[in-house]
N, C-alpha and C positions, 0 to 999 in steps of 0.2 A: 492558477497562473498558466497562460499559454506556453506550450513547449517552444523553445527557440526555433526549431525547424519550421514550425507553423507560422512564424513571423517573417521568414525568409521569402521575399517575393518570387524567387526562382522556384522554390518548393511549391508555393501556392499555384503558380502558373503550370508547373508540372502536374500537380494533382488535377487541375481543371482540364488540362489537355488529355490526360489518361482517362478521366471520366468521360470526356467527349468521345474518345476512341472506343470506350466500352459501350456507349450508347450506339455508335455506328455498328459495332460488332453485333449487338442484339438484333439489328435490322438485317444482318447479313448471315445469320446462322444457316438459312436454307442454301446459301451459296457454298458453304463448307460441306454440306451434305451432298450437293451435286459434285463438288470436287472429289469427295471420297469415292463416289462411284466411278469417276473417270480415272482416278489414280489409286488403284487398289493396294499398291505397295505401301502407301502412307494413309490408308483408309482409317486405321485406328486413331491416329493423331487428328485427322480431319474430322472424324466423327466426334471426337472429344471437343474440338473447338466449335463444333456445330451444336453442342448442347447449350441451350439457353441458360441452364442453371450453373454452368461452368464459367460463363462470361465474366461476371463481376469478380468472382474469386480469382480468376486468372489475372485480370488487370490490377487487382489489389496486390497480388504477389509482385507484379512488375513495379508497382508504386513503392512497395517496401524495399525492394532491391535497389531502385533508383535513389530513394531517400538514403539508404545505407551508403551508396556510392558518393552522394553529394554532401550529406551532413554527418555521416558516420553511423556505424552499426548501433551504437548506444542510443542515438536519437531516433533511429527508425524503430528500434525495439520499444523505446519509451512511448512513441506515438501509438504503436499497435496495442500496447498494454494499457494505454489511457482510455481506450474506447470501451463501451458497454456492449456485450454480446448476449444479453439476456433474451432479447427478442428472437434472434436466430435459434438459440437453444430451445426456447419455448415452442416455436413453430415446429421444429423437428420433433419434439416429444409429443405435442398435441396431434400432429399429423399421424404418427405411428399408432397412437392409442385410438384416435377417432376412426381410423381405417381398419381396425381389427374386426374380425368376423362377428364376434358377439355384439359390438356396438352397431355395426351395419344391420344385423338382423333385427335388433331392437328398433332402430330408426325406420327400417322398411316396414316393420309391422305397424308402427304408428301411422306412417304415411299411407299404407294400404287401407287402414281403417278410415282415415280421413277421406281418401279417394272414393270410398264407397258412399260417403255422405254427399259428395258433390254431384250435381246434375250433369255430369260429363262422362264420356266413355273413359274407361279405366286408363288407357295409355295417355290420354290428354290430361286427365286429373293428376296422374303421377308426375308427368313432366311439369305441369304448372306448379305443383307443390315443391318439386325439386328446385324450381327457379324462383319461387316466391317464399314459401314457408321456411325452407331451410336457411336461406340467407337472413331472414328476419330472426330465426333462431340464433343466429350469430351474436345477437345482443345479449344472449344468456351464456352461450358456451364459447364465446370469442369467435372472431372472424376466421382465423386459420382452421379451427375445427369445423365451422360451417362450410368453408370452401372444400375441405376434404370430403365431408359427407355428401355434399351436393354433387361434386364431381364423380364420386364413385356410384351414386344413385343414378346419375344421368348418362354415364358413358356407354352403357349397353343399350340405351333407349334412344338417345339423341345423337351421340357422337359415334355413329356407325358408318361403315363404308357406303351403305345405300342412301344415306342422307346427303343432299348436295352440299358441297363445300361452303357455298355462300351462306347457307342456313346454319351450318356448324359454327362458322365465324360469328354470325349474328347471335347464336345461342351462347357462345363463349363471351361475347361482349356483354350481353345481358347478365350472365352469371357474375362476371367480374364487377360490373357496376352495382348490381343488387347486393353483392356481398359487401362492397365498399360502403354503401349507404345503409345497408341493413343492420349494421352494428351500432348505429347511432342512437338507438333507443335507450342505451345505458351509457354510463361514464367510464366503463372499464374494458369494453369488448373490442372497440375499433382502435388500432394503434395511433392514428392521428388525433383522436379524441383523448386517449390516455396520456399523450404527451403534454396536453395543456390543462387537463381536468383539475389537477391539484393546484397548479400555479394560478389559475383563473377562478377557482372555486366553483367549477361546474360539477354538480352532482347528477344522479340519475333522473331526479325529478326535472331538473333544468333541461337535460338532454331530451327527455321524452316530450316536454312542452315546446322546446325551441326547434328541435331537429327531427325527433323520432316519428311523429305522426305524418310529417311531410315526406320523410323517407319511406315510410310504409306505403303511402299512396303511390309514390313513384315506383316502388318495387312491384306492387300489384299491377300497375299499368304496364310496366315493362314486360313482366311475365305474360300478361294477357295478350299484349300486342304480338309478342313472339309466337305464342301458341296459335294465333290465327294463321300465321304463315307456315307453321310447322305441322298443322293438323293433318295434311295429306300424308306426310312422311310418317307420322306417328300412327296413323290408321293402319299402315301396312305392317306395323310391328306388334300387333295385338298379342301374338303368341309369345312375344319376348319380354313381357312385363312381369313375369314371375320374379320372386325374390332373387336377388343376385347372389345370395348366400344360403346355405342349407340351414335348417332349423337348429337353434341353440337353446339349451335350457335357460329359463328366465333367470335363475340364480347366477349363472355365469355371465349373462349380459348385465345383470345388476352390478356385479363386482367390477366389470370393465367400466361401466358408467360411473361408478364411485371413483375409480382411478382417474377417469377423465375430469370429473368434477373437482377432485382434489388438486389436480394439476392446474386447472383454471384458477382456483382459489389461491394457489401458491405461485401464480404466474410471475410475480416480481421477485421471487426468491429461488434463483437457479440451483443453489446447493440442495434445497429441499425438494424441488420438483424433479431434479435429476436423480436424487436418491429414491424418490417414489417410483420413478421410471424403471430403475433397476429392480425394484420389487415387482413391478408389472411384468417385466421380462421373465422373472422367475415364475410368476403365476401362469404365464402362457406356456412355459415349459412343463409345469405341473399338470396341465390339462390340454395336451396337444391335440386330442381328438376333437376339440371344439375350436381349433384355430386353423387359419390359413397362413401362408408365409407373410410375415409383417413387412411393411413397405420401408424397411430400414434404408435401402439404397436411395429411394426417392426422397425420403425425409432428410437424409444426409446431404444430398445434392441441393435441396432447397435451403437447408441451413447454411451450406457453403456459399450459395448465391447471396443470401441475406447478409452473411458476415462480410463478404466482399463489398456489398453495398454500404455497410457500416464504415469500412476502412476508406473507401473512395469518397463516400458522402461526407465524412468528417473533414475533408479538405475543401468543401464547397461553401462553407459558411460565409467567407469573406465577400463573395459576390451575390449569393442568394439573399442575404439579409439586406443588402443595398436595394435589391429589387422589390422587397416586401415593404420596407419602412416608408411611411409618409405618402402612400398611394391613396387616391380616392377609393371609396368603398367598391364601386362597380368595377373599376380597374383592378382592384385587389382581388375580387372574386374571380374574374376571368384570367387574371395573371396567375393566381394560385392554381386554377384549373389547368392552365397550360403548362406551368412549371411541374405540376404533378406528373405529367407525361414524361418528364425528363429526370425526375428524382422521386424517391419514396415520399409519399404524402406525410408520413409521420415525421420525417426529417424536416419537411417544410413547416409544419405546425410547431415543431419544437423551436425552430428559429423565431417564429412569431412569439412564442412564450418568453423569449429573451428580451423583446423590445419593451422598454420602459414607457409607461403611459399610453399603452395601446388602447384606443377606445373600444367600448363594448360592441359597437356596430362593426368595427373593423375586425374584431375577433371572430364574430359570427361569419363575416364574409370570407375570411381566410380559411376557416375550417370547412364551411359549406363548399367552397370552391375546391378544396383539397379532396374531400370525399366524393364530390360529384365527378371529378376527373380520375378517380381511382381505378377505373377499368380500361383506360385508354392504352396503356402499355403493360408489359409484364412487370416492370419495375415500379409502377405507379402505386401499388399497395402491397404490403408484405405478404398477404395470402396468395397473390396471383401466381407466383412461381410454383406453389403447390398445385394449383389448378392445371398449369401447363404440364407439370411432371406426370399428372394422373390422366390427362386427356389427350396428349399429343399423339398417342398411338392411333387415335381415331381420325387423324388428318393425313392428307397425302404426304408421302415421304416421311411420315412420322415426325413432322416438324410444323411449328406454328409460325406463320409469317407475321412479323411485327406490323407491317403496313395493313394487312387484311384484318388483323385484330383491331387496329386503330379505327378502321372504317366500320367494323362490326359494332364497336362500342360507341360510335358517334351519336346515334339516335337515342339509346338509353341514357347516355351522359347528358344529352340536351334536355331530355324529359326530367332527369334529376335536377338539373340546373334550374329549369323553370319552376319546379316544385319549391326549391329553396329560395328563389328570388321573388316569386309572385304570391305564395300562400302565406 
């Protein structure tokens, strides 16, 4: 039964207004970074407000405080506790494990072997594999893990100061779009698919036949197109394609990969995968000589971002569902693609799963549009904040502009849309 506060029009409009402010804030993070340089006395606070990962958590806190003032502390607390935070917790855990030195060493060894088999210069081959093979791997290891691995493999090769900013934004757009659609070969790896798979009876065989092969073609085309424009910048970095991590014994890498696989299997059970994560932390302490510092700060910031999105997004059902229900299929596809730029695509497909009597064709259009638009903004797909956290150091002012990301993702998003609509 809905909480009384959620039925109050004033609370609903407040939630929508704060959600809108949070969206505007995500487009203005570079402004806060500029203000921090001009006002060093308040630089710490301004830098904090300039962190993309902080935006939604900050406005979620404002929402809970405002709800407490308007409806009472008990109602605000009940609302916050009624939400599911499994996805933010899972993304945090899988980010930290996937970015550990033994996992990176194993993935790089596999990619280096594949690169030697391709008829391309090694820098080109590694970049192409990072933009194509790793996102498709997300269908097995989940999209957050694929985003983490791809970002760490690419940041010293593509996201470097010598590479023009326009190409880095193009690469970021391709990475985000490819990860968003690359997880659709199975029924459990992409958050927007996971939200509807059980309700609609979509299994892995259905996903591979209806979405997966089309997504794979779009991923390969996006990566290949970008490689053509990146080729001169990559040619200059031949000496920088060595493994980003020192060698690690295969047994240690195997143990880390087992931890990663177990967390993926237990992704719906936060008590179990958090307990497993504590064992993982203990294992890294037992063999510190094979470790580099874990990305706990980055993972926590991304988890904070996603938890804030859960809190704010939970207040948007009243208007989002009205926009989804009863629309023609073509309008539904492009509407879902556009709305995904404004809200997490998993939240959008979840609302679709609540609609009674939703036709099969409409279901396809909703999910296809949601995943095709998953790279347009930082909030469009759950793994995107992880990519931002790991790659922003490679951009000017160590911040990623929302407008330039949107432009960088337009072409790969369009190619993904064409694949889903025409094939």
